[in-house]
C-alpha positions in Angstrom: -1.6 13.8 5.8 -4.8 12.8 4.6 -6.8 14.4 6.7 -5.5 17.0 7.0 -5.4 17.5 2.9 -9.3 17.5 3.7 -9.4 19.9 6.5 -12.3 18.9 7.3 -15.1 16.1 8.4 -17.6 15.2 5.2 -21.3 16.5 6.3 -22.8 12.9 7.2 -19.9 11.6 8.2 -21.4 11.2 11.7 -23.9 8.1 10.3 -21.7 6.6 8.0 -23.0 2.8 7.3 -20.8 -0.1 8.8 -18.0 -1.3 6.3 -18.1 -5.1 5.4 -15.4 -6.8 7.0 -13.9 -10.2 5.7 -14.8 -13.0 7.7 -11.1 -14.6 7.6 -9.0 -14.8 10.4 -12.1 -13.4 13.0 -9.4 -14.8 16.1 -6.5 -15.8 16.4 -6.6 -19.5 17.5 -5.3 -18.2 21.6 -7.9 -15.6 21.4 -9.7 -15.7 25.2 -13.6 -14.7 24.9 -14.1 -11.1 25.1 -15.2 -9.4 28.2 -16.6 -6.2 29.0 -13.6 -5.0 31.1 -11.3 -2.4 29.6 -7.9 -1.6 31.6 -7.4 2.2 32.1 -5.5 4.1 30.0 -6.6 1.8 26.8 -8.2 2.4 24.0 -8.6 1.8 20.1 -5.4 4.5 19.4 -3.4 3.4 22.2 -3.5 -0.3 20.5 -3.1 1.0 16.6 -0.1 2.8 17.8 1.3 0.0 19.6 0.5 -1.8 16.6 2.3 -0.1 13.9 5.5 0.2 16.1 5.2 -4.2 16.3 4.9 -4.0 12.3 7.5 -1.3 11.8 9.9 -3.1 13.9 9.4 -7.4 13.0 6.6 -7.5 10.0 3.7 -8.1 9.4 3.7 -11.8 10.7 5.2 -10.1 13.8 1.3 -7.9 14.5 0.0 -10.4 16.9 -2.5 -9.3 19.4 -0.2 -11.5 22.3 2.8 -9.5 20.1 0.5 -6.0 20.7 0.1 -6.9 24.2 3.4 -7.6 25.5 4.4 -3.8 23.3 1.9 -2.2 25.7 3.1 -4.0 28.7 -0.5 -5.9 29.2 -1.6 -9.1 27.7 -3.1 -9.4 24.9 -6.4 -10.2 26.5 -6.8 -7.1 27.7 -7.1 -5.7 23.9 -10.3 -7.5 23.0 -12.3 -4.9 24.8 -11.5 -2.5 22.0 -10.9 -4.5 18.9 -12.4 -7.6 18.0 -9.6 -9.6 17.0 -6.8 -9.5 14.8 -8.6 -8.5 11.3 -10.1 -5.5 13.2 -6.9 -4.2 14.4 -4.9 -4.9 11.2 -7.8 -2.7 9.5 -7.8 -0.1 11.8 -3.6 -0.2 11.1 -3.7 -0.1 7.4 -6.0 2.7 7.9 -3.5 4.2 9.8 -1.2 4.0 7.7 -3.6 6.2 4.8 -3.7 8.9 6.9 0.2 9.5 5.8 -0.9 10.3 2.2 0.7 13.0 0.7 -2.3 14.2 -1.8 -2.0 17.2 -4.5 -4.2 20.2 -4.0 -7.9 20.0 -5.5 -8.2 18.1 -8.4 -6.5 20.6 -11.4 -7.9 19.4 -14.9 -4.6 21.1 -16.6 -2.2 19.0 -14.4 -4.2 15.7 -13.5 -1.7 13.1 -14.8 1.2 15.3 -12.9 -1.4 14.8 -9.8 -1.9 11.3 -9.9 1.9 10.3 -10.4 2.2 12.5 -7.0 -1.0 10.1 -5.1 0.6 7.3 -6.4 4.4 7.9 -5.2 2.9 8.6 -2.4 1.3 5.7 -2.0 4.5 3.3 -2.8 6.6 5.6 -0.1 3.5 5.3 2.8 3.7 1.5 1.8 7.4 1.0 2.4 8.3 3.0 5.3 6.3 0.1 7.4 7.9 -3.4 6.5 5.5 -5.5 4.6 2.1 -3.9 5.1 2.0 -3.6 1.3 1.2 -8.1 1.8 -2.0 -7.3 3.8 -2.7 -4.5 1.1 -3.4 -6.9 -1.7 -5.2 -9.3 0.3 -8.2 -6.4 0.9 -10.1 -3.4 -0.3 -9.3 -0.7 3.0 -12.7 1.0 4.0 -11.5 2.7 6.7 -12.7 6.7 7.2 -9.1 7.2 5.8 -9.2 5.3 2.6 -12.6 6.5 1.8 -11.3 10.2 1.6 -8.6 8.9 -0.2 -9.9 7.2 -2.4 -12.6 9.8 -3.0 -10.1 12.5 -3.6 -8.7 10.2 -6.4 -11.9 10.0 -8.2 -12.0 14.0 -8.2 -8.4 14.0 -9.8 -9.1 11.7 -12.3 -12.6 13.0 -13.0 -10.9 16.0 -13.9 -8.8 14.3 -16.6 -12.3 13.6 -18.5 -11.9 10.0 -18.0 -15.4 7.7 -18.5 -16.7 6.6 -15.0 -16.2 2.8 -15.9 -11.9 3.9 -16.8 -11.8 5.1 -13.1 -13.3 2.5 -11.7 -10.6 0.4 -13.2 -7.9 3.2 -12.7 -8.8 3.1 -8.8 -7.9 -0.4 -8.6 -5.3 -0.7 -10.8 -2.8 2.2 -9.6 -3.0 0.9 -6.4 -2.2 -2.3 -6.9 1.1 -1.1 -9.0 2.3 1.7 -5.9 1.6 -1.8 -3.6 3.0 -4.4 -5.8 6.5 -2.6 -6.2 6.4 -1.9 -2.6 5.6 -5.2 -1.6 8.4 -6.5 -3.7 10.9 -4.1 -2.6 10.1 -4.9 1.1 10.8 -9.0 -0.1 14.2 -7.7 -0.9 15.1 -5.9 1.9 14.1 -9.1 3.8 16.8 -11.0 2.1 19.5 -8.4 3.3 21.4 -8.4 0.4 24.0 -6.1 0.8 24.4 -3.9 -2.5 27.5 -5.3 -3.9 26.2 -8.6 -3.7 23.6 -7.7 -5.7 25.4 -5.8 -8.4 27.5 -9.2 -8.5 24.2 -11.0 -9.0 23.2 -8.7 -11.6 26.0 -9.4 -13.3 26.4 -13.2 -13.8 22.7 -12.5 -15.2 23.8 -10.3 -17.8 26.7 -12.9 -18.4 24.7 -15.9 -18.2 21.9 -14.1 -20.8 25.1 -13.2 -23.2 26.1 -17.1 -23.4 22.4 -18.5 -24.3 22.9 -20.0 -27.9 22.3 -17.5 -30.3 20.5 -18.9 -32.4 17.8 -20.2 -30.0 17.5 -17.2 -28.0 18.5 -14.3 -30.4 16.7 -11.5 -28.5 17.5 -12.3 -25.1 21.4 -12.2 -26.2 21.0 -8.8 -28.3 19.6 -7.3 -25.2 21.9 -9.2 -22.4 22.8 -5.5 -21.2 19.6 -3.4 -20.7 17.6 -6.2 -19.6 20.6 -6.1 -16.6 21.3 -2.4 -16.6 21.0 -2.8 -13.1 18.9 0.6 -12.6 15.6 -1.1 -11.4 14.3 1.4 -8.2 13.0 4.5 -9.1 13.7 3.9 -12.5 11.6 1.1 -13.0 8.9 2.4 -10.8 8.6 5.6 -12.3 8.9 3.8 -15.9 5.9 1.8 -15.3 3.9 5.0 -13.9 4.1 6.6 -17.1 2.7 4.0 -19.2 0.4 3.8 -16.4 -0.9 7.5 -16.8 -0.2 7.5 -20.5 -2.6 4.4 -21.1 -5.4 6.2 -19.0 -5.0 9.8 -21.1 -5.5 8.0 -23.7 -8.6 6.3 -23.0 -10.5 10.2 -22.5 -12.1 11.3 -25.0 -11.5 13.6 -27.6 -12.9 17.2 -28.7 -16.8 16.6 -29.7 
């Protein structure tokens, strides 16, 4: 896990500044006022564990304060003594999921490109393992402790590749976006519940459709009807996109002086 990869807390971590938070969704409509009472045995870790279970079982929309309270066999109001609102709960869940990332060893100048690929592959796999959590990533920049440690590690690997600072900054946005968008698209397909045979039939129909288009108007589509619908998708398509991204980043590294 990410925390284990780092091995120890960084110096000064006890005096971390407060991270900024989106103001949207501060409280669910039926949320009661916060009270100082605390239910015995209830804490943030327990609540986040329950929220992840709800997420994995029923998806992001089901992960409400009330539903998490039901998972813990208590009322949703009990959660507000530990978690301010659903937005904070979502931030905590996101950071918990990020802790599952598998990162490579120390930055290696000789294999930094493969190290970046390993990181992005892990991002996709972790997000795909938790229903449609990727949808939440598309709307925010994770700023929890695990997210910060992960970002620090990614920057270290990119710097090992000799990339300029601004390129690294853009890559820190682009690479997670690619992994997240892929995972979210895959979660949408999974939610449709289409059998493999049904998808194969649909792809075959698209191939026939492309091939039957008027060749004088769509010569390129007709000629590529096969490759456009080869059905490989999935891992092969993801690896192609990843290769394009990494080669593009490598091309931006300054050459020998």
